[in-house]
C-alpha positions as CSV (number, residue, x, y, z in Angstrom):
1,X,-188.4,-111.1,-100.9
2,X,-186.7,-108.0,-102.1
3,X,-187.6,-106.2,-98.9
4,X,-186.1,-109.1,-96.9
5,X,-182.8,-108.9,-98.8
6,X,-182.5,-105.1,-98.5
7,X,-183.4,-105.1,-94.8
8,X,-180.8,-107.8,-94.2
9,X,-178.1,-105.9,-96.0
10,X,-179.1,-102.7,-94.0
11,X,-179.1,-104.7,-90.8
12,X,-175.6,-106.0,-91.5
13,X,-174.4,-102.5,-92.3
14,X,-175.9,-101.2,-89.0
15,X,-174.4,-104.0,-87.0
16,X,-170.9,-103.3,-88.5
17,X,-170.9,-99.6,-87.5
18,X,-171.0,-100.2,-83.7
19,X,-167.9,-102.4,-83.9
20,X,-166.0,-99.6,-85.7
21,X,-167.2,-97.1,-83.1
22,X,-166.2,-99.5,-80.3
23,X,-162.8,-99.9,-81.9
24,X,-162.4,-96.1,-82.2
25,X,-163.3,-95.8,-78.5
26,X,-160.8,-98.5,-77.5
27,X,-158.0,-96.9,-79.6
28,X,-158.8,-93.2,-78.8
29,X,-159.2,-93.4,-75.1
30,X,-158.2,-89.7,-75.0
31,X,-161.3,-88.7,-76.9
32,X,-163.4,-86.5,-74.7
33,X,-166.8,-87.5,-76.1
34,X,-166.4,-91.3,-76.3
35,X,-169.7,-91.8,-74.4
36,X,-171.5,-89.9,-77.3
37,X,-170.0,-92.5,-79.7
38,X,-171.2,-95.3,-77.5
39,X,-174.7,-93.8,-77.4
40,X,-174.7,-93.4,-81.1
41,X,-173.5,-97.1,-81.5
42,X,-176.5,-98.2,-79.4
43,X,-178.8,-96.1,-81.6
44,X,-177.3,-97.7,-84.8
45,X,-177.4,-101.2,-83.2
46,X,-181.1,-100.5,-82.5
47,X,-181.7,-99.5,-86.1
48,X,-180.1,-102.7,-87.3
49,X,-182.3,-104.7,-84.9
50,X,-185.5,-103.2,-86.3
51,X,-184.5,-104.1,-89.8
52,X,-183.7,-107.7,-88.7
53,X,-187.2,-107.8,-87.1
54,X,-188.7,-106.6,-90.4
55,X,-187.2,-109.6,-92.2
56,X,-188.4,-112.0,-89.5
57,X,-191.9,-110.5,-89.5
58,X,-192.2,-111.4,-93.2
59,X,-192.3,-115.1,-92.4
60,X,-193.5,-115.1,-88.7
61,X,-194.6,-111.9,-87.1
62,X,-193.2,-110.9,-83.6
63,X,-194.8,-107.5,-83.3
64,X,-194.5,-107.1,-79.6
65,X,-190.7,-107.8,-79.7
66,X,-190.4,-105.6,-82.7
67,X,-192.2,-102.8,-80.9
68,X,-189.9,-103.2,-77.9
69,X,-186.8,-102.9,-80.1
70,X,-188.3,-99.9,-81.8
71,X,-189.0,-98.2,-78.4
72,X,-185.4,-98.9,-77.4
73,X,-184.2,-97.6,-80.7
74,X,-186.4,-94.5,-80.3
75,X,-185.1,-93.8,-76.8
76,X,-181.5,-94.2,-78.1
77,X,-182.1,-91.9,-81.0
78,X,-183.8,-89.3,-78.7
79,X,-180.8,-89.4,-76.3
80,X,-178.3,-89.2,-79.2
81,X,-180.2,-86.2,-80.7
82,X,-180.2,-84.4,-77.4
83,X,-176.5,-85.1,-76.8
84,X,-175.6,-83.9,-80.2
85,X,-177.6,-80.7,-79.8
86,X,-175.8,-80.0,-76.5
87,X,-172.2,-80.9,-77.5
88,X,-172.3,-80.0,-81.2
89,X,-170.7,-76.4,-80.5
90,X,-167.9,-78.1,-78.6
91,X,-167.4,-80.8,-81.3
92,X,-167.3,-78.1,-84.0
93,X,-164.3,-76.5,-82.1
94,X,-162.3,-79.8,-82.6
95,X,-159.6,-79.0,-85.1
96,X,-160.0,-80.4,-88.6
97,X,-157.6,-82.7,-90.4
98,X,-155.6,-79.8,-91.9
99,X,-155.3,-78.1,-88.5
100,X,-154.3,-81.4,-87.0
101,X,-151.7,-81.8,-89.8
102,X,-150.3,-78.3,-88.9
103,X,-150.3,-79.1,-85.3
104,X,-148.7,-82.4,-86.1
105,X,-146.0,-80.6,-88.1
106,X,-145.3,-78.3,-85.2
107,X,-145.3,-81.2,-82.8
108,X,-142.8,-83.0,-85.0
109,X,-140.6,-79.8,-85.1
110,X,-140.8,-79.6,-81.4
111,X,-140.1,-83.3,-81.1
112,X,-137.1,-82.9,-83.4
113,X,-135.9,-79.9,-81.3
114,X,-136.5,-81.9,-78.2
115,X,-134.6,-84.8,-79.7
116,X,-131.7,-82.4,-80.6
117,X,-131.7,-81.0,-77.1
118,X,-131.9,-84.6,-75.8
119,X,-128.8,-85.5,-78.0
120,X,-127.0,-82.4,-76.7
121,X,-127.9,-83.4,-73.2
122,X,-126.7,-86.9,-73.9
123,X,-123.4,-85.6,-75.2
124,X,-123.1,-83.2,-72.3
125,X,-123.9,-86.1,-69.9
126,X,-121.1,-88.1,-71.6
127,X,-118.7,-85.2,-71.3
128,X,-119.8,-84.7,-67.7
129,X,-119.3,-88.3,-67.0
130,X,-115.8,-88.1,-68.4
131,X,-115.1,-85.0,-66.3
132,X,-116.5,-86.7,-63.3
133,X,-114.3,-89.7,-63.9
134,X,-111.2,-87.4,-64.3
135,X,-112.2,-85.5,-61.2
136,X,-112.7,-88.7,-59.2
137,X,-109.3,-89.8,-60.5
138,X,-107.7,-86.5,-59.5
139,X,-109.4,-86.6,-56.1
140,X,-108.1,-90.1,-55.6
141,X,-104.6,-88.9,-56.7
142,X,-104.8,-85.8,-54.5
143,X,-106.0,-87.8,-51.6
144,X,-103.1,-90.1,-52.0
145,X,-100.7,-87.0,-52.2
146,X,-102.3,-85.5,-49.1
147,X,-101.9,-88.8,-47.3
148,X,-98.3,-89.0,-48.4
149,X,-97.7,-85.3,-47.6
150,X,-99.2,-85.8,-44.1
151,X,-96.9,-88.8,-43.5
152,X,-93.9,-86.7,-44.7
153,X,-95.1,-83.8,-42.5
154,X,-95.3,-86.1,-39.5
155,X,-91.8,-87.4,-40.2
156,X,-90.4,-83.9,-40.6
157,X,-92.2,-82.8,-37.5
158,X,-90.4,-85.6,-35.6
159,X,-87.1,-84.7,-37.2
160,X,-87.7,-81.0,-36.4
161,X,-88.3,-81.8,-32.8
162,X,-85.0,-83.8,-32.7
163,X,-83.2,-81.0,-34.5
164,X,-84.6,-78.4,-32.1
165,X,-83.4,-80.5,-29.2
166,X,-79.9,-80.7,-30.7
167,X,-79.9,-76.9,-31.3
168,X,-81.0,-76.2,-27.7
169,X,-78.3,-78.5,-26.5
170,X,-75.8,-76.8,-28.8
171,X,-77.0,-73.4,-27.6
172,X,-76.5,-74.5,-23.9
173,X,-73.0,-75.7,-24.6
174,X,-71.5,-73.0,-26.7
175,X,-69.5,-70.3,-24.7
176,X,-71.9,-67.6,-25.8
177,X,-75.0,-66.3,-23.9
178,X,-77.9,-66.9,-26.3
179,X,-81.5,-65.7,-26.2
180,X,-84.6,-65.3,-28.3
181,X,-87.1,-62.4,-28.2
182,X,-90.5,-61.9,-29.9
183,X,-91.0,-59.3,-32.6
184,X,-91.8,-56.6,-29.9
185,X,-88.4,-57.2,-28.4
186,X,-89.5,-59.0,-25.2
187,X,-87.1,-61.9,-24.4
188,X,-88.8,-65.2,-23.8
189,X,-85.9,-67.7,-23.7
190,X,-82.2,-67.7,-22.6
191,X,-79.7,-70.5,-22.7
192,X,-78.4,-71.9,-19.4
193,X,-75.1,-69.9,-19.6
194,X,-77.0,-66.6,-19.2
195,X,-78.5,-67.8,-15.9
196,X,-75.1,-69.2,-14.8
197,X,-73.4,-65.9,-15.5
198,X,-76.0,-63.4,-14.1
199,X,-77.3,-65.6,-11.2
200,X,-80.8,-64.5,-12.2
201,X,-83.9,-66.7,-12.4
202,X,-86.0,-67.0,-15.6
203,X,-88.8,-64.9,-14.0
204,X,-86.3,-62.1,-13.3
205,X,-84.9,-62.0,-16.8
206,X,-88.2,-62.5,-18.7
207,X,-89.4,-59.7,-21.0
208,X,-87.3,-56.6,-20.4
209,X,-85.9,-57.9,-17.1
210,X,-82.4,-58.0,-18.7
211,X,-82.0,-54.3,-17.8
212,X,-81.1,-55.3,-14.3
213,X,-77.7,-56.7,-15.4
214,X,-76.6,-53.7,-17.4
215,X,-74.4,-50.8,-16.5
216,X,-76.9,-47.9,-15.7
217,X,-74.6,-45.4,-17.4
218,X,-74.8,-47.3,-20.7
219,X,-78.3,-48.7,-20.4
220,X,-80.1,-45.7,-22.1
221,X,-78.0,-46.0,-25.2
222,X,-78.5,-49.8,-25.3
223,X,-82.3,-49.4,-25.1
224,X,-82.3,-46.6,-27.7
225,X,-80.3,-48.7,-30.2
226,X,-82.4,-51.9,-29.4
227,X,-85.7,-50.0,-29.9
228,X,-84.4,-48.6,-33.2
229,X,-83.6,-52.1,-34.4
230,X,-87.1,-53.3,-33.4
231,X,-88.8,-50.4,-35.3
232,X,-86.6,-50.6,-38.5
233,X,-86.0,-54.4,-38.6
234,X,-82.3,-53.9,-38.8
235,X,-79.8,-56.2,-37.0
236,X,-78.4,-54.9,-33.7
237,X,-74.7,-54.9,-32.7
238,X,-73.1,-53.3,-29.7
239,X,-70.4,-53.9,-27.1
240,X,-71.4,-53.1,-23.5
241,X,-70.7,-54.4,-20.0
242,X,-73.0,-56.9,-18.2
243,X,-73.0,-57.6,-14.5
244,X,-72.3,-61.2,-13.3
245,X,-73.7,-62.9,-10.3
246,X,-70.7,-61.8,-8.2
247,X,-71.4,-58.1,-9.0
248,X,-68.4,-57.7,-11.4
249,X,-68.9,-56.4,-15.0
250,X,-67.5,-58.1,-18.2
251,X,-67.6,-56.7,-21.7
252,X,-69.8,-58.6,-24.2
253,X,-70.1,-58.2,-27.9
254,X,-73.9,-58.5,-28.5
255,X,-75.4,-59.3,-31.9
256,X,-79.1,-59.6,-32.6
257,X,-80.6,-60.6,-36.0
258,X,-84.3,-60.8,-37.1
259,X,-85.8,-64.2,-37.9
260,X,-88.3,-63.8,-40.7
261,X,-91.0,-66.0,-42.1
262,X,-91.6,-66.8,-45.8
263,X,-93.5,-63.5,-46.3
264,X,-90.5,-61.6,-45.1
265,X,-92.2,-60.6,-41.8
266,X,-90.2,-60.6,-38.6
267,X,-91.4,-63.3,-36.1
268,X,-88.6,-63.4,-33.6
269,X,-85.1,-61.9,-32.8
270,X,-82.1,-64.1,-32.2
271,X,-79.4,-62.7,-30.0
272,X,-75.9,-63.7,-28.7
273,X,-73.7,-62.2,-26.0
274,X,-70.0,-63.1,-26.4
275,X,-67.6,-62.4,-23.6
276,X,-64.7,-60.4,-25.1
277,X,-63.3,-59.0,-21.9
278,X,-59.9,-60.7,-22.3
279,X,-59.7,-59.6,-26.0
280,X,-60.5,-56.0,-25.1
281,X,-57.7,-56.0,-22.4
282,X,-55.2,-57.6,-24.8
283,X,-56.1,-55.8,-28.0
284,X,-58.1,-52.5,-27.7
285,X,-58.2,-51.9,-31.4
286,X,-59.6,-55.3,-32.5
287,X,-63.1,-56.7,-32.0
288,X,-63.3,-60.3,-31.2
289,X,-65.6,-61.9,-33.8
290,X,-64.9,-65.6,-33.2
291,X,-67.4,-66.2,-30.3
292,X,-70.4,-64.4,-31.8
293,X,-73.0,-65.8,-34.1
294,X,-75.0,-63.6,-36.3
295,X,-78.2,-65.7,-36.2
296,X,-79.7,-69.1,-36.1
297,X,-82.8,-67.7,-37.8
298,X,-84.7,-70.8,-37.0
299,X,-82.3,-73.6,-38.0
300,X,-78.7,-74.7,-37.5
301,X,-78.0,-74.0,-41.2
302,X,-78.3,-70.2,-40.9
303,X,-75.4,-69.6,-38.5
304,X,-73.1,-66.8,-39.6
305,X,-70.0,-68.9,-38.7
306,X,-68.9,-72.4,-39.7
307,X,-70.5,-74.9,-37.3
308,X,-70.1,-78.6,-37.1
309,X,-70.8,-81.7,-35.0
310,X,-67.8,-83.9,-34.8
311,X,-67.6,-87.6,-33.7
312,X,-65.1,-88.8,-31.2
313,X,-62.9,-90.1,-34.0
314,X,-62.8,-86.6,-35.6
315,X,-65.3,-87.5,-38.4
316,X,-68.0,-84.9,-39.2
317,X,-71.5,-85.8,-38.2
318,X,-73.4,-82.6,-39.1
319,X,-72.2,-79.4,-40.9
320,X,-73.8,-76.1,-41.7
321,X,-73.6,-74.4,-45.1
322,X,-71.1,-71.8,-43.9
323,X,-68.6,-74.5,-42.8
324,X,-68.8,-76.0,-46.3
325,X,-68.3,-72.6,-47.9
326,X,-65.2,-71.9,-45.7
327,X,-63.6,-75.2,-46.7
328,X,-64.7,-75.1,-50.3
329,X,-66.3,-78.6,-50.1
330,X,-69.8,-79.8,-50.6
331,X,-71.7,-81.3,-47.7
332,X,-71.4,-84.8,-49.2
333,X,-67.6,-84.4,-49.6
334,X,-67.0,-83.1,-46.1
335,X,-69.2,-85.7,-44.3
336,X,-66.7,-88.4,-45.4
337,X,-63.7,-86.4,-44.0
338,X,-62.3,-85.6,-40.5
339,X,-61.1,-82.3,-39.2
340,X,-57.6,-83.6,-39.5
341,X,-58.0,-84.0,-43.3
342,X,-58.6,-80.3,-43.7
343,X,-56.1,-79.0,-41.1
344,X,-52.7,-77.7,-42.2
345,X,-50.1,-80.4,-41.2
346,X,-48.1,-78.2,-38.9
347,X,-51.2,-77.3,-36.9
348,X,-52.7,-80.8,-36.5
349,X,-50.7,-81.8,-33.3
350,X,-51.7,-78.7,-31.4
351,X,-55.4,-79.2,-32.2
352,X,-55.3,-82.9,-31.4
353,X,-53.6,-82.3,-28.1
354,X,-56.3,-79.9,-27.0
355,X,-59.0,-82.2,-28.3
356,X,-57.7,-85.1,-26.2
357,X,-57.7,-82.9,-23.1
358,X,-61.3,-81.9,-24.0
359,X,-62.4,-85.5,-24.3
360,X,-60.6,-86.4,-21.0
361,X,-62.6,-83.5,-19.4
362,X,-59.4,-81.8,-18.3
363,X,-60.7,-78.6,-19.9
364,X,-64.4,-77.5,-20.6
365,X,-63.6,-76.1,-24.0
366,X,-60.7,-74.6,-26.0
367,X,-59.9,-72.0,-28.6
368,X,-57.2,-72.2,-31.1
369,X,-56.1,-70.2,-34.2
370,X,-55.0,-72.6,-36.9
371,X,-54.7,-73.0,-40.6
372,X,-57.1,-74.9,-42.8
373,X,-56.6,-76.3,-46.3
374,X,-59.5,-75.7,-48.8
375,X,-60.4,-78.2,-51.5
376,X,-58.6,-76.1,-54.1
377,X,-55.4,-76.2,-51.9
378,X,-55.8,-72.6,-50.7
379,X,-54.7,-72.0,-47.1
380,X,-56.7,-69.8,-44.8
381,X,-56.6,-68.9,-41.0
382,X,-59.5,-69.9,-38.8
383,X,-60.3,-69.3,-35.2
384,X,-61.7,-72.6,-33.8
385,X,-63.8,-72.8,-30.6
386,X,-64.6,-76.4,-29.6
387,X,-66.6,-77.9,-26.8
388,X,-68.2,-81.3,-26.2
389,X,-71.8,-82.3,-25.6
390,X,-72.1,-85.1,-23.1
391,X,-75.1,-87.5,-22.9
392,X,-77.1,-88.2,-19.7
393,X,-74.6,-91.0,-18.8
394,X,-71.7,-88.6,-19.1
395,X,-70.4,-90.2,-22.3
396,X,-69.2,-88.4,-25.4
397,X,-72.2,-87.5,-27.6
398,X,-70.5,-85.1,-30.1
399,X,-68.2,-82.2,-30.2
400,X,-69.3,-78.7,-31.3
401,X,-66.9,-76.9,-33.5
402,X,-67.3,-73.2,-34.4
403,X,-64.9,-71.8,-37.0
404,X,-64.5,-68.2,-38.0
405,X,-62.3,-67.0,-40.9
406,X,-59.6,-64.7,-39.5
407,X,-57.4,-64.7,-42.5
408,X,-57.8,-60.9,-43.1
409,X,-56.9,-60.2,-39.4
410,X,-53.8,-62.5,-39.7
411,X,-52.8,-60.7,-42.9
412,X,-53.2,-57.3,-41.1
413,X,-51.2,-58.6,-38.1
414,X,-48.4,-59.9,-40.4
415,X,-48.4,-56.5,-42.3
416,X,-48.3,-54.7,-38.9
417,X,-45.4,-56.8,-37.7
418,X,-43.5,-56.2,-41.0
419,X,-44.3,-52.5,-40.8
420,X,-43.1,-52.3,-37.2
421,X,-39.9,-54.0,-38.1
422,X,-39.4,-51.6,-41.0
423,X,-40.4,-48.6,-38.8
424,X,-37.9,-49.6,-36.1
425,X,-35.2,-49.9,-38.7
426,X,-36.0,-46.5,-40.1
427,X,-36.2,-45.0,-36.6
428,X,-32.8,-46.5,-35.7
429,X,-31.3,-45.1,-38.8
430,X,-32.8,-41.7,-38.2
431,X,-31.6,-41.8,-34.5
432,X,-28.1,-42.7,-35.6
433,X,-28.1,-40.0,-38.2
434,X,-29.4,-37.4,-35.7
435,X,-26.8,-38.5,-33.1
436,X,-24.0,-38.5,-35.6
437,X,-25.0,-35.2,-37.2
438,X,-25.4,-33.4,-33.8
439,X,-22.1,-34.9,-32.5
440,X,-20.1,-34.0,-35.6
441,X,-21.5,-30.5,-35.8
442,X,-20.7,-29.6,-32.2
443,X,-17.0,-29.1,-32.7
444,X,-17.2,-27.0,-35.9
445,X,-19.9,-24.8,-34.3
446,X,-17.8,-24.3,-31.2
447,X,-14.9,-23.3,-33.4
448,X,-17.1,-20.9,-35.3
449,X,-18.3,-19.4,-32.0
450,X,-14.8,-19.1,-30.7
451,X,-13.5,-17.4,-33.9
452,X,-16.5,-15.1,-33.9
453,X,-15.8,-14.0,-30.3
454,X,-12.1,-13.5,-31.1
455,X,-13.0,-11.4,-34.2
456,X,-15.4,-9.3,-32.1
457,X,-13.0,-8.7,-29.3
458,X,-10.1,-7.8,-31.7
459,X,-12.1,-5.5,-34.0
460,X,-14.9,-4.0,-31.9
461,X,-13.0,-0.7,-31.9
462,X,-12.2,-0.8,-35.6
463,X,-15.4,-1.9,-37.4
464,X,-18.4,0.3,-37.9
465,X,-21.7,-0.2,-36.0
466,X,-23.2,-1.9,-39.0
467,X,-20.4,-4.5,-39.1
468,X,-20.7,-5.1,-35.4
469,X,-24.4,-5.6,-35.7
470,X,-23.8,-8.1,-38.4
471,X,-21.4,-10.0,-36.1
472,X,-24.1,-9.9,-33.4
473,X,-26.6,-11.5,-35.8
474,X,-24.1,-14.2,-36.7
475,X,-23.7,-14.9,-33.0
476,X,-27.4,-15.2,-32.5
477,X,-27.6,-17.6,-35.5
478,X,-24.9,-19.8,-34.0
479,X,-26.8,-19.8,-30.7
480,X,-30.0,-20.9,-32.5
481,X,-28.0,-23.6,-34.3
482,X,-26.7,-24.8,-30.9
483,X,-30.2,-25.0,-29.5
484,X,-31.4,-26.9,-32.6
485,X,-28.5,-29.4,-32.2
486,X,-29.3,-29.7,-28.5
487,X,-33.0,-30.4,-29.4
488,X,-32.0,-33.1,-31.9
489,X,-29.8,-34.7,-29.3
490,X,-32.7,-34.7,-26.8
491,X,-35.0,-36.2,-29.5
492,X,-32.5,-39.0,-30.1
493,X,-32.2,-39.6,-26.4
494,X,-36.0,-39.7,-25.9
495,X,-36.4,-42.2,-28.8
496,X,-33.7,-44.5,-27.5
497,X,-34.6,-44.3,-23.9
498,X,-38.4,-44.5,-23.8
499,X,-38.7,-47.6,-21.6
500,X,-35.5,-47.2,-19.5
501,X,-35.6,-46.2,-15.8
502,X,-39.3,-46.1,-15.4
503,X,-40.4,-45.6,-11.8
504,X,-43.0,-44.0,-9.5
505,X,-41.9,-40.4,-9.3
506,X,-43.5,-37.6,-7.3
507,X,-45.2,-34.9,-9.4
508,X,-44.7,-32.3,-6.8
509,X,-41.0,-33.0,-6.7
510,X,-40.5,-32.5,-10.4
511,X,-42.6,-29.3,-10.2
512,X,-40.5,-27.9,-7.3
513,X,-37.4,-28.7,-9.3
514,X,-38.6,-26.6,-12.1
515,X,-39.6,-23.7,-9.9
516,X,-36.1,-23.8,-8.3
517,X,-34.2,-24.1,-11.6
518,X,-36.2,-21.2,-13.2
519,X,-36.4,-18.6,-10.4
520,X,-35.0,-15.8,-12.5
521,X,-37.2,-16.4,-15.5
522,X,-40.3,-16.8,-13.3
523,X,-39.6,-13.6,-11.4
524,X,-39.2,-11.8,-14.7
525,X,-42.5,-13.2,-16.1
526,X,-44.4,-12.3,-12.9
527,X,-46.5,-15.5,-13.5
528,X,-49.0,-16.8,-10.9
529,X,-49.0,-20.6,-10.4
530,X,-51.7,-22.7,-8.7
531,X,-51.6,-26.5,-8.3
532,X,-54.0,-29.4,-7.4
533,X,-52.1,-32.7,-7.5
534,X,-54.9,-35.2,-6.6
535,X,-52.7,-38.0,-8.0
536,X,-49.4,-37.7,-6.3
537,X,-47.2,-40.1,-8.4
538,X,-46.8,-41.0,-12.0
539,X,-45.1,-44.1,-13.5
540,X,-42.5,-42.8,-16.0
541,X,-38.8,-42.1,-16.3
542,X,-37.8,-39.1,-14.3
543,X,-36.1,-37.4,-17.4
544,X,-39.2,-37.9,-19.6
545,X,-41.7,-36.5,-17.1
546,X,-39.3,-33.6,-16.4
547,X,-39.2,-32.9,-20.2
548,X,-43.0,-32.9,-20.3
549,X,-43.5,-30.6,-17.3
550,X,-40.7,-28.2,-18.3
551,X,-41.8,-27.8,-21.9
552,X,-45.5,-27.3,-21.1
553,X,-44.7,-24.6,-18.4
554,X,-42.2,-22.9,-20.7
555,X,-44.8,-22.9,-23.4
556,X,-47.3,-21.2,-21.2
557,X,-44.8,-18.5,-20.1
558,X,-43.4,-18.0,-23.6
559,X,-46.8,-17.5,-25.2
560,X,-48.3,-15.4,-22.4
561,X,-50.6,-12.5,-23.3
562,X,-48.7,-9.2,-23.4
563,X,-51.7,-7.3,-21.8
564,X,-52.2,-9.4,-18.7
565,X,-50.3,-11.2,-16.0
566,X,-49.7,-14.9,-16.8
567,X,-51.9,-17.3,-14.7
568,X,-51.0,-21.0,-14.9
569,X,-52.8,-23.8,-13.2
570,X,-51.5,-27.4,-12.9
571,X,-53.4,-30.4,-11.6
572,X,-53.6,-34.2,-11.8
573,X,-56.5,-36.6,-11.4
574,X,-57.7,-40.1,-12.4
575,X,-59.9,-40.7,-15.4
576,X,-60.8,-44.4,-16.1
577,X,-57.4,-46.1,-16.3
578,X,-55.4,-43.0,-17.0
579,X,-53.6,-40.4,-14.8
580,X,-54.3,-37.0,-16.3
581,X,-51.8,-34.2,-16.0
582,X,-53.4,-30.9,-17.0
583,X,-52.0,-27.4,-17.4
584,X,-54.1,-24.4,-18.2
585,X,-53.0,-20.8,-19.0
586,X,-54.5,-17.4,-20.0
587,X,-52.1,-16.8,-22.8
588,X,-52.6,-15.7,-26.4
589,X,-54.0,-19.1,-27.5
590,X,-54.3,-20.3,-31.1
591,X,-56.9,-21.3,-33.7
592,X,-58.0,-24.9,-33.1
593,X,-57.9,-25.6,-36.9
594,X,-54.0,-25.4,-36.4
595,X,-53.8,-27.8,-33.5
596,X,-52.2,-30.7,-35.5
597,X,-49.3,-28.4,-36.6
598,X,-48.2,-27.5,-33.1
599,X,-47.0,-31.1,-32.5
600,X,-44.9,-31.3,-35.6
601,X,-41.2,-31.1,-35.5
602,X,-39.9,-27.5,-36.0
603,X,-43.5,-26.2,-36.6
604,X,-44.4,-22.9,-34.9
605,X,-47.6,-20.9,-35.1
606,X,-46.2,-17.6,-33.7
607,X,-43.0,-16.7,-35.7
608,X,-42.6,-13.4,-33.8
609,X,-41.9,-15.3,-30.5
610,X,-38.5,-17.1,-30.1
611,X,-38.6,-20.9,-30.1
612,X,-37.4,-24.0,-31.9
613,X,-40.7,-25.8,-32.5
614,X,-39.4,-29.0,-30.9
615,X,-40.8,-28.9,-27.3
616,X,-44.4,-30.0,-28.0
617,X,-43.1,-32.6,-30.5
618,X,-40.9,-34.1,-27.7
619,X,-43.9,-34.1,-25.3
620,X,-46.2,-35.8,-27.8
621,X,-43.5,-38.4,-28.7
622,X,-42.9,-39.3,-25.0
623,X,-46.6,-39.6,-24.2
624,X,-47.4,-41.8,-27.2
625,X,-44.4,-44.0,-26.6
626,X,-45.8,-44.5,-23.1
627,X,-49.2,-45.7,-24.5
628,X,-50.8,-42.4,-23.6
629,X,-52.3,-39.5,-25.5
630,X,-52.3,-35.7,-25.5
631,X,-55.3,-33.5,-26.0
632,X,-55.5,-29.7,-26.3
633,X,-58.2,-27.0,-26.3
634,X,-57.4,-23.4,-27.1
635,X,-59.1,-20.1,-28.0
636,X,-57.4,-17.1,-29.5
637,X,-56.8,-14.3,-27.0
638,X,-58.2,-16.4,-24.1
639,X,-55.6,-19.2,-23.4
640,X,-54.9,-22.9,-23.8
641,X,-55.3,-26.2,-22.0
642,X,-53.1,-29.2,-22.5
643,X,-54.1,-32.7,-21.0
644,X,-51.6,-35.5,-20.8
645,X,-53.1,-39.0,-20.4
646,X,-50.7,-41.6,-19.0
647,X,-51.8,-45.2,-18.3
648,X,-52.0,-46.2,-14.7
649,X,-49.8,-49.3,-14.3
650,X,-49.9,-51.7,-11.3
651,X,-46.3,-51.9,-10.2
652,X,-46.8,-54.5,-7.5
């Protein structure tokens, strides 16, 4: 009975072990030797079965079944033993609990580190997510800005095309010749007035074709200055003649300015040619600035003069900055005004009258000098050029007004007028004084001369030689005084009579008169004369030309070289718009540093030679009063040359 109980307990224990092993295998599926555990579980199960058979055999023997179970158990034990022998070395290498704990600690540290990294990664992902959201927001905003900018650009492009059309229309209607060149100086565009004036085609004028309408004598200088501007980037300004389609030349004031981009690099050149022929003929000393423009640069706003578009009722439509600066108003203030509002009251009617003629197409354009009133009440002079742009139907589109400030010029003109009035008054006073003094001195000097002659005649046999010599010196002094009074009288006559009795007179006739009047002096001087009068006549008063010729010939004879026979050559010829009267001699000459002194009243360079110092002063005064000029070249010991330039005047 005891054996049955113990075998039963052993059997129960053996049957429990396989279940534990099966549970381990189920849980630890990663265990490499799980099949060894299963084999061991079969072995244990077999051992438990043999003990159960021992209990059963006590009451009823089943020896064959018992033997079968024992054989199975033996086979399982042998297989288990063999497997253990084979894999024991590998199983021994499996870490023990302490090693597993160390590994576990390291794994936990690594897991903690991984968790930390994962947390950092999560934070980074959150931050990245925020950045992405902000970036997406900015991208959306930027996209919206780009879309808006594109729309604005499109609108501005349309506005620019309209503005460019207006500017081209303006350029075609202003009185100037306008053109644009690339940075190398090759002209690519002209306004229509250029073709109208020259009669040339665009193909003929393109690039450097403009040379064909220039005066060949001036062209090299034009090219030199133009190429210098291209190389240095400096503006170009020059006045030169240009040939029209009919072959005639007119003078143009040409100005060219560079058009630069935002980087300061030159992209194009903008040029204007303003016809100033009439101004040059009327005022040689003034440059006409009203019709030229310094530059457009690329827009209407960069014009160098005040420019405006004016409606038919006189209201301003469009103004540039320069116009606003001239008037002292802002653009918003001027746009609500008309040109009448800023015109000096006394000048409104003249401007309106011309504006009405312009609108009625009675005149193509007009120019007027008038006064403007600035915002601060200040008055300034402006030169206005106005023309009208007509639309395709021939109706009024707008008027183009160009205003240039000529206040300084007007002030100078006013000062010149005042100065001329004062100068005339002074000259009149001086002439009156000279006339009065010379007239009042004649009688006393004549009395002195008579008394001196009487004293000499009565006492020549009584006085010593020294006293008689003194009387002779007094007589010479009186003679010099008489000559001086005569010269002053002649100066007075010249100044009062500069414009009277002008006529075409024969040069040869006056020359022959001199030769006849001075036969004795000429014979004594033994001078040789040659003449070449290519221009036969001169327009001047007979007395004035006689004074010029007589004084110049007398001068050549008086200052002849003592060691050679005087040779004097006279000739006349035409030079531009002047008749030139030239006289050349081989006299003693003078230092050219003293040339200005010889034309001063009573100034003489050679005190040892008799003379009053008035002759050349008279000549210069007559010439300058006749709008001419006098030039001189001289060299010591070799001779002198005087050139008188008298304007050629059409008397028909």
